[in-house]
C-alpha positions in Angstrom: 155.6 87.3 65.4 159.3 87.6 65.0 160.4 89.3 61.6 161.5 87.0 58.8 162.1 87.8 55.2 160.2 90.7 54.0 159.8 91.3 50.2 157.7 94.3 48.8 155.7 93.6 45.7 157.0 96.6 44.1 160.8 96.5 44.9 161.7 92.8 45.3 165.0 92.0 43.7 165.8 88.8 42.2 168.0 87.9 45.1 165.2 88.5 47.5 162.8 86.4 45.5 165.3 83.6 45.5 165.6 83.6 49.1 161.9 83.5 49.7 161.7 80.6 47.2 164.5 78.8 49.1 163.1 79.1 52.4 159.7 78.0 51.0 161.3 74.9 49.5 163.1 74.3 52.8 159.8 74.4 54.8 158.1 72.1 52.4 160.9 69.7 52.3 160.8 69.5 56.2 157.1 69.1 56.2 157.4 66.2 53.7 160.2 64.7 55.7 158.0 65.0 59.0 155.0 63.3 57.4 157.1 60.5 55.7 158.9 59.6 59.0 156.0 60.0 61.4 155.6 61.9 64.6 158.0 59.7 66.7 160.6 58.6 64.1 161.1 62.2 62.7 163.3 62.9 65.9 164.9 59.7 66.1 168.4 59.8 67.5 171.3 57.4 68.3 172.1 58.8 71.7 170.1 61.2 73.7 167.9 61.3 76.9 164.2 61.4 77.2 163.7 63.9 79.9 160.3 63.3 81.4 158.2 66.0 82.5 154.5 65.8 83.8 151.9 68.3 82.8 150.5 70.0 85.8 148.1 72.9 84.6 147.7 75.7 82.1 147.3 79.6 82.4 144.7 80.6 79.7 143.2 83.8 81.0 143.6 86.5 83.5 140.7 89.0 84.8 138.2 87.3 82.6 140.2 88.0 79.5 141.8 85.2 77.5 145.4 85.3 76.6 145.9 86.2 72.9 149.2 85.2 71.4 151.4 85.5 74.4 155.1 85.4 73.5 157.3 85.8 76.7 157.3 85.5 80.6 159.4 86.2 83.6 159.5 85.4 87.2 160.2 88.1 89.8 159.8 87.6 93.6 157.6 84.5 93.1 155.3 86.1 90.7 154.8 85.1 86.9 154.8 88.2 84.4 153.2 86.9 81.1 153.8 89.2 78.0 150.3 88.9 76.5 151.1 90.5 73.2 147.8 91.1 71.2 146.1 92.3 74.5 148.8 94.8 74.9 149.2 94.1 78.5 151.4 92.1 81.0 149.5 89.7 83.1 150.6 88.8 86.6 149.9 85.4 88.3 151.3 83.5 91.3 153.2 80.4 90.5 150.1 78.3 90.7 148.4 80.2 88.1 146.2 82.4 90.3 145.6 85.9 88.6 147.0 88.9 90.5 146.9 92.1 88.4 147.8 93.5 85.1 149.3 96.7 83.5 150.2 98.0 80.1 148.1 99.6 77.3 148.0 99.6 73.4 149.6 103.1 73.7 152.4 102.0 75.9 153.3 98.7 74.3 151.6 98.6 70.9 154.0 95.6 69.9 155.7 94.2 72.7 157.2 90.8 72.1 159.7 90.3 75.1 160.0 90.8 78.8 162.8 90.5 81.5 163.4 91.0 85.0 165.0 94.3 85.7 167.1 93.3 88.8 165.4 96.0 90.8 162.2 94.1 91.7 160.2 94.8 88.4 160.4 94.2 84.8 161.5 95.7 81.5 159.3 95.4 78.5 160.9 96.4 75.1 158.5 97.5 72.5 159.4 96.8 68.8 156.9 99.3 67.4 158.2 102.3 69.1 161.8 101.3 69.8 161.3 102.0 73.5 162.3 100.0 76.6 160.2 100.5 79.6 160.9 99.8 83.1 157.9 98.9 85.4 157.7 98.3 89.0 156.4 95.0 90.5 153.0 96.7 90.9 152.9 97.8 87.2 154.0 101.5 87.6 155.8 102.8 84.6 159.0 104.1 86.4 160.8 105.2 83.3 161.5 104.6 79.6 164.1 105.4 76.9 164.4 105.3 73.3 166.7 102.8 71.8 168.7 104.7 69.2 169.5 103.4 65.7 172.9 102.4 65.1 173.0 103.6 61.6 171.1 106.3 60.0 167.8 105.3 58.4 167.4 102.2 60.6 164.6 101.7 62.9 165.3 99.6 66.1 163.2 96.4 66.3 163.8 95.2 69.9 162.3 91.9 70.6 163.7 90.8 73.7 166.0 91.8 76.8 168.1 90.5 79.6 169.8 92.1 82.4 173.4 91.2 83.6 174.4 90.9 87.3 176.4 94.1 86.6 173.2 95.9 85.5 173.8 96.0 81.8 170.8 95.6 79.6 171.2 93.4 76.6 168.5 94.0 73.7 167.8 91.7 70.6 167.6 94.0 67.7 165.9 91.6 65.5 165.5 93.3 62.2 168.9 95.0 62.4 170.7 91.6 63.1 172.6 92.9 66.2 172.7 92.8 70.0 172.7 96.4 71.7 173.8 97.0 75.3 172.6 99.9 77.5 173.0 101.0 81.1 169.9 101.8 83.3 170.1 105.5 82.4 169.5 104.9 78.7 173.1 105.2 77.5 174.2 102.9 74.8 177.5 101.2 75.9 178.3 99.1 72.8 176.6 96.8 70.2 177.8 93.9 67.9 176.5 92.0 65.0 175.5 92.4 61.4 173.6 90.3 58.7 175.3 87.1 58.0 176.3 83.6 59.1 179.7 84.0 60.8 180.4 83.8 64.4 179.7 87.4 65.3 176.8 87.7 62.7 173.0 87.0 62.8 170.0 86.6 60.7 167.1 87.8 62.9 168.2 87.4 66.5 165.0 87.0 68.5 165.3 85.9 72.3 167.9 86.2 74.9 169.1 84.5 78.2 172.1 84.7 80.4 174.0 82.3 82.6 175.6 82.5 85.9 179.0 83.3 84.2 177.5 86.3 82.3 177.4 84.6 78.9 174.6 85.8 76.8 172.7 83.3 74.7 171.1 84.6 71.7 168.5 82.7 69.7 169.5 83.3 66.0 166.5 82.3 64.2 167.3 81.9 60.6 170.7 80.7 61.2 169.2 77.9 63.3 171.3 78.2 66.3 171.7 79.7 69.7 174.9 81.6 70.1 176.7 82.3 73.3 178.8 85.6 73.8 180.8 87.2 76.5 179.4 90.4 77.7 182.0 92.3 75.6 180.5 90.6 72.5 183.2 88.1 71.9 181.6 84.7 70.7 181.8 81.9 73.2 179.9 78.9 71.8 176.9 78.0 69.8 174.2 75.3 70.1 172.2 73.6 67.4 172.5 74.0 63.5 170.0 73.5 60.6 167.9 70.3 60.8 165.1 68.5 62.5 166.9 65.7 64.0 167.9 65.9 67.7 170.6 68.4 68.5 169.6 70.3 65.4 167.1 73.4 65.1 164.7 74.4 62.4 163.0 77.6 63.9 164.4 78.1 67.4 162.4 80.6 69.3 163.2 80.6 73.0 166.2 79.9 75.3 166.2 79.4 79.0 169.4 78.7 80.9 169.2 76.6 84.2 172.6 76.1 85.5 174.7 74.4 82.9 171.6 73.4 80.7 170.0 75.5 78.0 166.4 74.6 77.2 165.7 75.6 73.5 162.2 75.5 71.9 161.6 75.1 68.3 158.4 76.6 67.0 158.3 74.5 63.9 159.0 70.9 65.3 157.2 71.8 68.5 159.7 70.2 70.7 162.0 71.6 73.5 165.6 70.2 73.5 168.0 70.6 76.4 171.6 71.3 75.5 174.9 71.8 77.7 175.7 75.3 77.9 179.2 74.2 76.8 177.8 72.4 73.9 176.1 69.1 73.0 172.7 67.6 73.3 171.4 66.4 76.6 167.9 65.3 75.7 164.4 66.2 74.6 161.4 66.7 76.9 159.1 63.7 76.7 155.8 62.2 78.4 155.8 59.3 80.8 155.6 57.0 77.8 158.8 58.3 76.3 157.1 60.2 73.4 158.4 63.6 72.4 156.0 66.5 73.7 154.7 68.5 70.8 154.2 72.0 72.1 152.2 74.3 69.8 154.4 77.2 68.9 156.5 77.2 71.9 158.4 80.6 72.6 159.9 81.3 75.8 160.1 79.4 79.0 161.1 80.0 82.7 161.7 77.6 85.6 160.5 78.0 89.1 159.4 75.9 92.0 160.3 72.5 90.1 158.0 73.6 87.3 158.8 74.5 83.8 156.3 77.2 82.4 156.2 77.2 78.7 154.6 79.9 76.5 152.7 78.2 73.7 151.9 81.2 71.4 149.2 79.8 69.1 147.6 77.8 71.8 147.1 81.1 73.7 148.3 79.6 76.9 151.2 79.0 79.3 151.5 75.3 79.9 153.2 74.3 83.3 155.0 71.1 83.7 156.5 69.4 86.6 160.3 69.0 86.2 162.6 67.7 88.8 166.1 69.5 88.7 
């Protein structure tokens, strides 16, 4: 769902083609390594924990309609809001997976990928197609919306996720433009940072966001294979991961969830969820009772509530729910 390299057939430059060839070769090499080392030994490591979780149940449909490529979720006042992208809706469940209601439409959210708690008892849904941020009440009433403005002339905002700080500032991942934008609730842009690149304040397709209790914004920097922490001002704080498929490394990170001083990071390629210290360093990998790493199918985002970890498995068309003691 998230933007990667795009090369037009008519106007592809040599450098564009080389980039595509490089990433294709990297994917092929990683696949060969996984096959050669086997499913368990591929992520063998000298020193990390197996964090045991127990499967509880899965959410696969609401109102008689199956989820179709869900990508994100949020918890507000004991209810689970699931962004059901291909169905252009937000489906709401209680924490035991019982369906409650839904809202949204193809006209309102034609290509929504992210969702976040608004801090006002409802949710925000950014739409990547229209470049709008929509504010909904808990009942699904559209309260207001505003257009995210391009930073540079000719750009089209590509907003894939959001998170709200305790101060009420709204941080937006502008995926295709390689930056984070910050707005207030009235729709006024306060600041922005980022550009294409690999340096500390640069991104290559930032996709999803979360925030810790100290106000540090964690940004999944997909093609740079890392999760980067920033102060609210945009000053880099720390980063997690780095390219690879061994423990502590990330190949295609997609989601980040901060719980206390831990950051859960999903990898859509390896299918594992790793747990890092927010200050840096690997804690462990989610595993079953036999100590085998759990392989989720295209895990994207996660939330933690009521001693359960809720994981969106995009290509499995479900939210899987796991018991996890804090």
